[in-house]
Structure formats: C-alpha cells, structure tokens
C-alpha positions as CSV (number, residue, x, y, z in Angstrom):
1,M,8.3,-3.6,-81.1
2,A,7.1,-0.4,-79.7
3,D,5.9,2.4,-82.0
4,K,8.7,5.1,-82.5
5,P,8.1,8.9,-83.0
6,L,8.0,9.9,-86.6
7,K,8.7,13.4,-88.1
8,L,7.8,15.2,-91.4
9,T,9.7,18.2,-92.3
10,R,7.9,21.3,-93.8
11,A,9.6,20.1,-97.2
12,D,7.5,16.8,-96.9
13,W,4.1,18.4,-96.8
14,A,4.2,22.2,-97.8
15,K,3.5,23.5,-101.2
16,D,6.2,26.2,-100.7
17,A,8.3,27.7,-98.0
18,D,6.3,30.9,-97.7
19,A,2.8,29.6,-97.1
20,W,1.1,27.2,-94.5
21,A,-0.5,25.4,-97.5
22,G,-0.2,21.7,-98.2
23,H,-1.1,18.4,-96.6
24,F,0.1,15.2,-95.2
25,E,-1.5,11.8,-95.1
26,G,-1.9,10.0,-91.9
27,R,-0.4,6.9,-93.3
28,D,2.8,8.7,-93.5
29,L,2.8,9.1,-89.8
30,G,1.1,5.7,-89.0
31,T,-2.0,7.3,-87.9
32,N,-5.7,7.6,-89.1
33,V,-5.8,11.4,-89.5
34,T,-4.9,13.3,-92.7
35,V,-4.4,17.1,-92.5
36,L,-4.8,19.7,-95.0
37,F,-3.4,23.3,-94.5
38,A,-5.5,25.5,-96.8
39,E,-5.0,29.0,-97.8
40,F,-7.0,30.9,-100.3
41,E,-6.0,34.5,-101.1
42,E,-8.9,35.7,-103.3
43,P,-12.4,36.2,-102.3
44,G,-14.5,33.6,-104.0
45,A,-11.8,31.0,-104.0
46,G,-12.3,27.5,-102.6
47,P,-12.8,24.0,-103.5
48,K,-15.8,22.8,-105.7
49,L,-18.6,20.5,-104.4
50,H,-17.2,17.2,-103.3
51,T,-17.6,14.3,-100.7
52,H,-15.5,12.1,-98.6
53,P,-16.2,8.7,-97.3
54,Y,-15.2,9.7,-93.7
55,D,-15.9,12.9,-91.5
56,E,-14.0,16.1,-92.0
57,V,-13.4,18.9,-89.5
58,F,-12.6,22.4,-90.5
59,I,-10.8,24.9,-88.2
60,V,-11.1,28.4,-89.5
61,R,-7.7,30.1,-88.4
62,E,-8.0,33.4,-90.3
63,G,-10.6,35.1,-92.5
64,R,-14.1,34.3,-93.3
65,A,-15.8,31.6,-95.4
66,R,-19.2,30.4,-96.5
67,Y,-19.5,26.7,-96.2
68,T,-22.2,24.8,-98.1
69,I,-22.7,21.4,-96.2
70,G,-25.4,19.4,-97.6
71,D,-28.4,21.6,-97.7
72,E,-27.1,24.0,-95.1
73,V,-25.2,27.3,-95.7
74,I,-22.9,28.4,-92.8
75,E,-20.8,31.5,-92.6
76,A,-17.7,31.0,-90.5
77,E,-14.9,33.2,-89.2
78,A,-11.5,32.7,-87.4
79,G,-12.0,30.5,-84.4
80,D,-15.0,28.6,-85.7
81,I,-14.9,24.9,-86.1
82,L,-17.2,22.8,-88.4
83,R,-17.8,19.2,-88.8
84,V,-19.0,17.7,-92.2
85,P,-20.4,14.1,-91.8
86,A,-19.0,11.4,-94.0
87,Q,-20.6,11.3,-97.6
88,V,-22.3,14.8,-97.2
89,P,-21.6,17.0,-100.3
90,H,-19.6,20.1,-99.3
91,K,-17.7,23.1,-100.5
92,F,-16.6,26.7,-99.3
93,V,-15.5,29.9,-100.6
94,N,-13.4,32.7,-99.1
95,L,-15.7,35.7,-98.4
96,G,-12.9,38.1,-97.8
97,P,-11.7,40.7,-97.3
98,G,-8.2,39.2,-97.2
99,R,-7.3,35.5,-97.1
100,L,-8.8,32.5,-95.8
101,V,-6.6,30.1,-93.8
102,S,-8.1,26.8,-92.5
103,T,-6.7,23.4,-91.1
104,D,-8.9,20.7,-92.4
105,I,-8.7,17.3,-90.6
106,H,-9.7,14.3,-92.5
107,L,-10.6,11.4,-90.3
108,S,-8.8,8.8,-92.6
109,P,-5.1,7.6,-93.1
110,E,-5.4,8.9,-96.7
111,W,-7.2,11.7,-98.6
112,I,-10.1,10.3,-100.5
113,Q,-12.2,12.8,-102.5
114,T,-14.9,12.5,-105.1
115,D,-15.6,15.8,-107.0
116,L,-19.2,16.5,-107.9
117,E,-18.7,19.7,-110.0
C-alpha cells in the first residue's frame, strides 16, 4: 500500500491561536523529523541547558539570541541557521530587543530531551 498524505491542523500542534508556538512529532506524520515552533517574548528567556540523542537545527526567524553549544557561544539573528550535534549540551536566550522566533528541527520521530539544569 502506498503512503498517503497526512495533515495536521493548527489545533493539533499550536499552543494557542495567536502565536506560532508549539510542536509536532514526526511520528504523527510518519516521518523522522520533529519540529518545534518557539517564541520567547522577554529578553533573557529561553530553555535551560539540555541534550538530545540526535542532531538539532535552529532556524532563527525573528530577533536575536545567544546560543551556548558545548563550549562555544554563538550570537545569531534572523536568517541564521545553527546545527547542534547529538549529545552536545546546549541552551539559548533571547537577546532582545523584542521577541525571538525560531523553528527548531529535531532529527528524530519524537522529541527526546534530557535537562541538565
């Protein structure tokens, strides 16, 4: 049997109707890619140090952020793309002014995260 197209609606993945924030897991679409849509309004906001057992790619869509990836600190802005190798501890914070918006691609059919802080 051939694969069929699948559709998720905004209600399936979005945290609310007014923001591009939320996620879907690849297994919900029969693929090996999980996508997070992240928005951080306040400068200084962002996830704590953590790891994943797979690579992650960040696409900065709006704003500025400081990423700590292993021993490196990288400032990124809208249009920049970063890759974090599997098992490398990482975190980021919104540098402001204004919000940070990113699309975070997890190369896995499910979101697996180990918090370190």
